[in-house]
Backbone as CSV, one residue per row, in Angstrom:
resi,resn,N_x,N_y,N_z,CA_x,CA_y,CA_z,C_x,C_y,C_z
1,MET,160.620,-88.466,6.561,161.389,-87.462,5.380,161.502,-86.497,5.235
2,SER,162.470,-86.151,4.283,163.040,-85.035,4.501,162.845,-84.274,2.872
3,ASN,161.947,-82.794,3.390,161.645,-82.344,2.069,162.991,-81.780,1.198
4,THR,162.947,-82.560,-0.241,163.816,-82.185,-1.118,164.338,-80.644,-1.213
5,ASN,163.089,-79.860,-1.053,162.864,-78.415,-1.330,163.771,-77.538,-0.118
6,GLU,164.307,-77.753,0.745,165.210,-77.439,2.241,166.356,-77.756,2.273
7,LEU,167.426,-76.986,1.883,168.900,-77.070,1.683,169.677,-76.274,2.911
8,THR,170.694,-77.025,2.952,171.544,-76.414,3.921,172.953,-76.660,3.706
9,VAL,173.951,-74.939,3.693,174.897,-74.711,3.242,175.851,-74.184,4.886
10,ASP,176.510,-75.264,4.839,177.119,-75.345,6.523,178.766,-74.785,6.302
11,VAL,178.698,-73.728,6.439,180.323,-72.534,6.159,180.515,-72.131,7.407
12,ARG,180.793,-73.145,8.656,180.816,-72.577,10.042,182.524,-72.768,9.963
13,GLY,183.483,-71.754,9.844,184.681,-71.638,10.111,185.189,-71.344,8.862
14,SER,183.900,-70.519,8.104,184.910,-69.689,6.832,184.661,-68.041,7.206
15,LEU,185.252,-67.688,6.575,185.387,-66.088,6.379,184.821,-65.429,5.217
16,CYS,183.961,-64.592,5.413,183.315,-63.589,3.854,184.685,-63.530,3.181
17,PRO,184.312,-63.711,1.524,183.115,-63.997,1.399,182.544,-64.874,0.980
18,LYS,183.246,-66.206,1.730,182.870,-67.464,0.944,181.107,-67.589,1.554
19,PRO,180.944,-67.700,2.951,179.243,-67.578,3.233,178.488,-67.289,2.098
20,VAL,178.880,-66.021,1.544,177.932,-65.551,0.219,177.929,-66.714,-0.759
21,ILE,179.318,-66.860,-1.153,179.643,-67.138,-2.681,178.972,-68.767,-2.413
22,GLU,179.022,-69.439,-1.241,178.659,-70.762,-1.139,176.780,-70.692,-1.388
23,THR,176.399,-69.849,-0.566,175.098,-69.942,-0.212,174.479,-69.562,-2.056
24,LYS,175.306,-68.645,-2.324,174.944,-68.267,-4.070,174.629,-68.804,-4.962
25,LYS,175.759,-70.123,-4.870,175.682,-71.301,-5.506,174.608,-71.942,-5.238
26,VAL,174.247,-72.513,-3.788,173.398,-73.191,-3.761,171.851,-72.645,-4.473
27,SER,171.554,-71.215,-3.884,170.408,-70.909,-4.309,170.401,-70.022,-6.178
28,ASP,171.532,-70.734,-6.619,170.982,-70.300,-8.555,171.099,-71.585,-8.464
29,ALA,171.313,-72.685,-8.421,171.709,-73.948,-8.668,169.868,-74.536,-8.317
30,ASN,169.361,-73.802,-6.895,167.813,-74.667,-6.607,167.260,-73.602,-6.531
31,PRO,166.746,-72.880,-7.213,165.841,-71.212,-7.299,164.502,-71.138,-6.313
32,VAL,164.182,-72.607,-6.229,162.692,-72.907,-5.169,163.053,-73.371,-3.882
33,ALA,163.905,-73.436,-3.733,164.394,-74.601,-2.171,164.504,-73.112,-1.263
34,VAL,164.339,-73.523,0.013,164.336,-73.015,1.203,165.857,-73.257,1.592
35,ILE,166.665,-72.362,2.151,167.820,-72.332,1.924,168.387,-71.950,3.365
36,THR,168.999,-73.034,4.263,169.145,-72.268,5.467,171.208,-72.569,5.568
37,THR,171.726,-71.187,5.851,173.277,-71.110,5.898,173.471,-71.375,7.391
38,ILE,174.674,-71.889,7.727,175.094,-72.126,8.822,176.486,-71.376,8.928
39,VAL,176.280,-70.185,10.013,177.574,-69.503,9.618,177.771,-69.339,11.566
40,ASP,179.626,-69.184,11.785,179.697,-69.067,13.433,180.260,-67.477,13.097
41,ASN,179.980,-66.941,12.547,180.483,-65.160,12.979,179.473,-64.432,12.552
42,GLU,179.492,-62.773,13.342,178.601,-62.103,12.783,178.631,-61.338,11.907
43,VAL,180.058,-61.251,11.085,180.046,-60.860,9.632,179.321,-61.755,8.876
44,SER,179.412,-62.578,8.403,179.056,-63.936,7.673,177.319,-63.752,7.997
45,ARG,177.011,-63.669,9.194,175.445,-63.878,9.228,175.128,-62.547,8.654
46,ASP,175.967,-61.481,8.487,175.323,-59.788,8.172,175.387,-60.139,6.753
47,ASN,176.719,-60.475,6.527,176.698,-60.319,4.929,175.477,-61.394,3.967
48,VAL,175.322,-62.722,4.596,174.335,-63.539,3.960,173.175,-62.728,4.522
49,GLU,172.700,-61.971,5.262,171.593,-61.646,5.264,171.628,-60.572,4.146
50,LYS,172.233,-59.688,4.216,172.458,-58.869,2.946,172.041,-59.164,2.102
51,PHE,172.656,-60.429,1.200,172.710,-61.321,-0.040,171.185,-62.078,-0.233
52,GLY,170.645,-62.063,0.967,169.281,-62.533,1.125,168.264,-61.528,0.692
53,LYS,168.639,-60.283,1.211,167.334,-59.491,0.870,167.661,-58.602,-0.326
54,SER,169.023,-59.048,-0.973,169.257,-57.953,-2.037,168.747,-58.772,-3.247
55,ARG,168.580,-60.226,-2.903,167.855,-61.238,-3.845,165.952,-61.019,-4.017
56,GLY,165.625,-60.148,-2.643,163.999,-60.355,-2.605,163.801,-61.971,-1.976
57,TYR,164.703,-62.322,-0.934,164.273,-63.425,-0.221,163.790,-63.443,1.182
58,GLY,162.911,-64.176,1.583,162.755,-63.870,3.006,163.809,-63.966,3.868
59,VAL,164.282,-63.370,4.800,165.149,-63.981,5.659,164.504,-64.079,6.900
60,ALA,165.742,-65.141,7.810,165.418,-65.190,9.082,166.309,-65.389,9.860
61,ILE,166.516,-65.167,10.932,168.096,-65.503,11.607,167.649,-66.124,12.879
62,ARG,168.507,-66.932,13.170,168.107,-68.046,14.666,169.474,-67.920,14.644
63,LYS,169.372,-67.450,16.256,171.068,-67.388,16.956,170.889,-69.175,17.653
64,MET,171.704,-69.956,17.720,172.243,-71.139,18.337,173.058,-71.499,19.313
65,VAL,172.544,-71.636,20.420,173.558,-71.633,21.435,174.010,-73.079,22.422
66,ARG,174.896,-73.285,21.781,175.689,-74.781,22.585,175.883,-74.744,24.099
67,ILE,175.510,-75.735,24.516,175.429,-75.812,26.044,176.402,-77.128,26.263
68,SER,177.276,-76.742,26.904,178.379,-77.880,27.285,178.433,-77.685,29.025
69,THR,178.292,-79.623,29.113,178.370,-78.925,30.437,179.545,-80.985,31.142
70,SER,179.893,-80.465,31.929,181.348,-81.268,32.563,180.675,-81.679,33.853
71,LEU,180.429,-83.143,33.938,180.916,-83.814,35.322,181.781,-83.732,36.297
């Protein structure tokens, strides 16, 4: 069973300011939720991190690596 207080904002392929705007929308609508924002570029990552910290939120960054193999 998933926790309804955990939300994901998937903004891969989007450039700033969209990742910050979308994260802010979700945050404003769900003030007690744990929000995971998925981005695919460093500028968006850094800006979402700055947004979270400016709001006093705890911020953690995880780098995901996709490995593909072909035989």
